[in-house]
N, C-alpha and C positions, 0 to 999 in steps of 0.2 A: 175636456171642454176647452182647456187652455189652448191646445193645439188647433182646434177648429176655429176658435176666436182669432188667433193670430193668422191663420190661413185666410179667413174671411177678410181681415183687415189688409193683408198683403194683396189680395185680389182687388180690393176696393181701390187701393192707391196705385194700381197698375202692375201688380205682381212683383213688387220690389221689397226686399227686406235685407237687413244686414245684421251681423251677429254681435255678441257681447263678450261673455266670459270664455275662459279656456274650456275646451270640451272635457267632460268627465271621463275617467277610465272605466273600462268594463262595458257591459251591455252589448258586446259583439254577438252577432248571430252566425254560428258556424264559421267562426274566424279564429285565428290564432290568438291566445290570451295576450301575447305581447302587443298585437296590433289590432285592437277592436275596431269595428266599423265606425266611421265618422266622416265628417266632411274635412276638407283641407284645414290644417292647423291654423293657417294664417287668417281664416275667417273668424276664428275665435267663438264658435257657436257652443252654447250649452246643450245638454242632452235634449231638453225640451225643444230647443230651436232646431236641432237635427231632425227630430220627429216632425216638426212643423214643415221643414223643407221638403219632406217626402210626401206632400199632399199632391197626388196625381191629378186631382180635379182643378185645383187652383194653380198649380205649378208656379209657385213664387220664385222670383229671380233673386238669387243671393249675390250680394256684392260685399266689398270690404267695408268695415265699420269706419266711417269717415272721421270719427272722433278719436279712435284709439290705434288704428293700424295703418301702416303705409309700407308697401313692398319696395324693394330696391328699384331704383330708377323711376320711382313713382308709377310703377307698372300697374295697369288696370286689369281687373279680373272680375268675371261674372259667370254664373252657372245656373242651370235649371234642371229639374228632374224630368224624366220621360213621362209620357201620357199613359202609364199603366203597363208599359212593356216589361218592367221588372220591379220588384219590391223596393229596392234601394236605387239611389243614383250610383251607378257603378263607375262613373268617372272619378278619378282622383288627381290631385295636383300638389306640387310643392314648389317653393321658391325661396332661395336663401343665398347667402354669401358664405363660401367655404374657404378655408386656408389649407394649403398643402405644405407640409413640412418635410424636409428631407429625412429619409429613414436613418435612424441612428445606426452607426457602424458601417455605413456605405462609404465608398471612396469617392473623392471628387472627380467626376468623370469629365468635366470640362473646366480646366483651370481658368481663372478670371484674369486674362491677359490684358495689359494696357489699360487697366482700370475701366473696363467697358461699362461697369455698373454705374459709373459717374457720368456717363454721357447723357445728353438730354433725351427725354422720352418723346419728343415731338419731331424727331428727324423725319423728313419726308418719306424715306423708304422704310422707316421703322427700325433701322439698325440700332442695336443696343437698347431696344425698347424695354422699359421697366415699368412695373406698376409703381405708382407714387408711394403707396404704403409698402413697408417691409422691403424697400429696394436694396438695402444692405444686409438683409438677414438671409437665413437659409430657407425661406418660405415664399410662396406666392399665393395670391388669392384669385378666386374666380367666382363669377355670378352664375347662378343655376336656376333654370325654369324647367318644369316638366309637366306633361299631361299623360295620364294613363286611362285608357278606355277599357274597362273590364267587361268580360262576358262570362256567362255561366257561373256567376258569383263575383263578388268584389274582392275576394281574398288576395289574388295575385296583384291587383292594382294597388291595394292598400299597402302590401309589403314592399312593392317596388317604389312606391312614393316615399317610403321611409328609408330605404336602403340603397337605391341605385346610386345616389350622389356620393355615397361613401365608397362604393366600388370604384367610382371615377377618381376619387381622392387617392385611393390605394394605388391605382395604376399610374397616376401622375407623380407619386412620391419618388419613384425610381429615376425620374428624368427632370427633377426640379433644377438641378445645376445646369443641365443642357438648355432648358427653357429660359433661364435667367441670363444666359449669355448668347444672344441671338447672332452675334457677329462670328461665332465659332460654329462650324458645322458639327452635327452630332457624330460622335465616334462610332465606328462599326461595332466595336466591343466596349462595353462599359469598363472604365478604368484605363482605357488606352488613350495615349496622348493623341489629340486630334490631328497633329501634323507629324506623327511619327513615321508615316509613309513618305518615302522620297518623292517629292513633287515631280521630279523628272520621269519617274516611272509611269505617271499618268499621261504624260504628253509625248512619249516616244512615237515617232512616225512609223508607218508601216515599213518604209524602206529600211529604217534603222533596225527594226525588229528582224527583218529578213537577213540583214548583214551580220546579225549576232552581236550587236554592239553591247558594251558593258551596261548592265542594268536591265537588259532584256531577258525574258525567261529562257533558260538553257545556255546563256552565254557564260564564258569563264568568269569566275569570281562572283557569280550571282547565285544565291541559294535557290533551289527549286521552289517554285510557287505554284499554287493550284489555280489561282485567278490572276488575270493580267489587269483587267479593268475593275473598277469598283463603283457601284451605283452611289449617286449623291442623294441622300435622304434629307428632306427638309424637316424643320421643327414642326411645321404644320402637320406633316404626315405622322409625326410621333403623337401629337395630340389626338388626331383622328384614330390612330391605332389604340390609344389608351381608352377612348370612349367605346370603340368596338369591343375591346376586350372586357370592359366593365359590363356591357350588355350581356355578353356570354357568361360571365361569372355570376351575374344576377340570376340568369335563367337556371344555371346549375345549382345555385343556392335554393331557389324555389323547388327544384326537383328533389334535392336532398331533404328539405325540411317540410315538404307539403303534407306528409302524413302526420308527423309529430305535431305540427301547428295547424293542421287542417286548412291548408291554403287552397282555396277553391278557384276553379276556372283558370282563365288566362287574361291577358290584357295587351293592347297595343301600347307603344311607348313613343312619345315625341319629346325630345330633350333639347334644350339650348344651353350651351356653355359659352360664356364670354370670358376669354382669357387672352391677355397681352394684346389687346386691340382688335381681336377677331371674334366673330360669332361662329360657333360650330353648331349646326343644326343636325341632330341625329334622329332619324325616323324609322321605326319598325312598325308598320301597320297602315291604317287608312286615315289617320289624322293628317292635318295639313298645316304648313307654315308658309306665309307669304310676307315679303317686304313690300310696303307701299311707300315709294319715294317720289315726291313731286307728282303724286297721282298715278305713277306708273307701278304696275304689278311686277314683282320679281319673285318667281316661285323658288322656295327654299326646301321643297321636299316633293316626293312623288308617292302616290299611294301604292301599297302592295296588296293586291287582290288576286283571286284565282285567275282572272283574265290577264292582268298585267304580268303575272309570273307563270303563265301557262307553260312556256318552254322549259323553265327550270323544273317544274313539277313533273312534266311529262318525261323529261330526261332521267330524273331520279327513278321514276316508276319503270322506265325502260331498262335501266341498269340494275335495279333491284326489284324484279317483278313480284317477289314474295311479299313485299309490302302491301300489295293489292289484295292479298288474301284469296286469290282466285275468284273474286267477285267483281272486280273492276277491270276496265281496259284503259291503258294510258292514251289511246288514240282519241281524237276529237271528231265528232260528226255534227252536222247541222241540227240533228235531232236524234232521238232514240232510234236505234236500228230495230226493225221488226223481223221476226223469223221468216216471213214470206219474202224478205229481201235478200236472204242468203243466196249467193251466186250472182246477184246483180252488182253493177258498179255504182258506187255512191261517193259523194264528196267526203273527203276526210282531211285531217291535218295531223302531222306528227311533230315531235319536238324540234326537228331540224327545219321546219317550214314556217314561213310567214304567210304564204299564199295557200291555196287549196288545190287539191288534185283528186282524181278518181281512183278508187281501188275496188277490187272484187270483195264483196262482203263474205266473211267467213264466220264459222260458229262462234269463235272467241269474240267477235265484234258485237255479239248480242249482250255482252256483259255491260253493267252500268258504267258510264264514262267517269273517269277520274275527276274531271271538271264538268259540271253541268249547270246550265242556266246562263243568263246574261246580266250584265250590269250589277246592281246591288243584290240581285237574286242568284248570282253565280256562287257555287259552293264547291269545296273540295270534298269529294266522297259524299256528297249530299248532306254535309254536316256543318261546315264552318266557312264563313265568307271572308276571312282575312288569312293571310299566309305568312305574316311575320309578327312577332311579338314575344311576350314572355309567358311562361307557364304552359297550361294545356297538356301537361305530361300524362294525365290519365284519360284524356279525351279519346273516345272510341266511336266508330261508326255504330249507329243505333242497332241494337239487337245483334251485335257481332263481337268478335274479339280482335278486330282490326284497329290498331292504334294509328292516329292521324299525326301525332307529333313528328315523326320522321320527315313529313312534308312541310312542317312549320319551322321557320328559321327565326332565331333571335338576333340575327345580324342586322344592324341598322345601316341605312344609307346616310352618309355624313356629307353635308355641304358646308362650305366655308364662305363667310362674307367678311371682307376686310374693311373695318370702319375707318381705317386711315386713308382710304382712297376717296372718300366722299365727305362733303360737308352736309350735315343733316339739319333740317329745320324742325320746329316743334311738332309739325304734323306728319313727320316721317316716322313710320312705326313698323315693327315686326309683329304680325298677328298670328297667333297659334290657336287652333281650335280642333276639337274632336269632330268626328264625322257628322254629328248631329247638326252642326252648322252648315257644313259643305254639302250635305245631302239636298239642301233646299236653296242655297245661295251660291252663285258663281263667284270666282275670284274678283271679277269686275264689279259685281254688285257690292261685295264687301269693301272694295277700294272706294267705290263711289260713296258708300255710307260713311266711311272714315273721313274722306276728304270734304264731305258736306257737313259732318258733325263737328269735328275738331275746331275749324276756324270760327265757329259760333260760340266756343267756350273761351273763358278767360285764359290766356296763355300762361298766366302765373298760378292758375288753380291746380294744385297737385292731384286733385281728384278727377281731372278732365279725362284721363285715360280709363279710369274705372267707369265713368259715365259712358264713354265710347264702347267699352266692352259690354256694358248693360244694354246699350242700344242695339248692338249686333245680336245679342241673345234674344232680345224682344222681337227683332225683325224675323229671326228664324223660328221662334216659338209661335209667334202670331197671337191671335185672339180667339178664344173659344166661342164658336158659333154653333148653330143647330147641326151643321154638317162637319163638326170637328174643328180642330185648330186651323185657322186660315191666316195666310200672310198676304202681301200685296197682290193685286189682281185676282183676288179670291183663290189663289193657289193653296194647296194643302201644305200646312206648316210642318215642321219637324216634330215627330212624336218620340224622338230619341232623347237621351241625355245630351246636354249641350254644355261645354266648358270653353271659355275664351280668355286668352291673354291678349292685351294690347300693350306692347313694350315700346316706349319712345326711344328712338335711336340717338337722339341728341344727347341723352345722358351718357351714352357710351363715349361720345366724342369728348364730353367734359372730363372724363376720367383719364384722358390721354395726356 
C-alpha cells in the first residue's frame, strides 16, 4: 500500500519525487550479488522508494534530494521509468570525482623540467596546466559522469555504472607524470628521456638525406635505424586512448564474469571525463550529448545504430561470412527479395557503396538481410537495434545458434571540448540523455527548452540545473491521456526509460 500511496502522491504533484536514505543491499533480481539492482547511488533511495519509482502507470520523475545531496558542479539529474516496456528502469548513472595516483614502482616518464608545475594554471594556451588540488603531488583528479542504457536486463548497466570509472583510473595511472607536465611531449617509450633523440634528426632536409650527411640513416657514424621520422602524439590523444582502452577492458570483464555473477543483457555507454581543462565525451551506443552555448547547439556525440554503421557491419560479414550462419546475406536491398525475382535485376548496396546500383538476383540473395528495417526499427540480424555498447556476449539470433556479439563493438567515439577556449555563462550546459529523450525531442527543442528555462531561475540557486533536467524529462514523458502519453502538439511521448544530466560549463571554468 505504501508504494501505491507514494505513487499516487507523486502523480498528483506532477510526477516528481526525490529520495532519502542510502539504498539497502540485496533484493536484486537475477543480478550479481555484488551489484544488486537499484537506482543511481546519488539519488539515495530506500528500497521502498526504488519500488515506488517503478510504477509504470504514474511514471514518477526522480530528482536529487534538494536537502541532502548535490553532485559535482551542481549538476542536474532527473529520470523516469518506461511505460511498461520492461519491469525495471534499465538506465543507470554514476557521477563522482576520482583521483589517479601514480602506480608504485613505476619510473618517472617525464621529468619535471624548469619547475613547470609552478607555472600558472590560467595561461591562455593551457601550457603547464595543473589542477589546483594536488598540483605538487603524484596524483591528478578528474570529474566523471556516465549514463548506461540497459537492454535484455539491467545487469550489464548496473555493473558498468559501478566499475567503468575504475577502469579509466587504471588506464590513466600509467601516464600521470606525462599529463602533469603538459609542456613536455609524451615519450615514445615510457621511461625514455623526452629529448633523448637528436633534434637535428627530425629536421634534416631531403637533400641532406640524399647526400648522406652525418646523422642521416645509412651515413657513416650513424647507427642503423628502422624509422626516420617519429609521429608527435599529444597528451589529449593519450587520454582518449585511456578511455577507449577502459571501455574494452570493461567489456572483457563483463564477458569473464557474466556467468559467475549472472550479468544479464548489455548496455550502451555515454561517459564524460573532465580532466585538465578538457571535457572528453565518449559514446558507445545511441545515447546523445550536446553542448548548448549561447543558445547554439554543439553536438558532442553521434549515435551508433545498424543504419549508421551499415558499412562496418557489412564489411565484417563479407570478410567472415561464417558469422552469418548461412542464414543471412550481408547485402542490403530496399525490401526482402522474393523467390520469383531470382534472375531479375534489383537495387542493392554493398559495404563499399554509399549509393545504390542494380544486380542480378541470385539464390543467396533470398537469405534474410544482415540489416533490416529503417530508423528506430532497424535491427542487426532481426535482433538488436544498437551496434556499440558493453555486454551482450550471450546474445543470439532467435531460435538459432548464431551469436551477434561479433558485430557489436565496445569501442566508443571520443570527442574533446576545450573549456579553456571559451568563456561560459551560467546558462551554458552540457546535456547528456539516453535515447528515451532523443526519440521524441530534437536537439533544437532541447536547446530551446534549456535557454527558456534557466534564465527564469535564480542564477545562485544550486538546484536550477536539476530543475532543468526535470523539465526535459517532463517534456519527453508528457502527460498520460486516453490515447497514451502525449507531449506538445499532441505528439506521442516517449514510452522508454529517460535519464538526463544537465552539467553547467561555468563550473569547469571556475576550476581552471
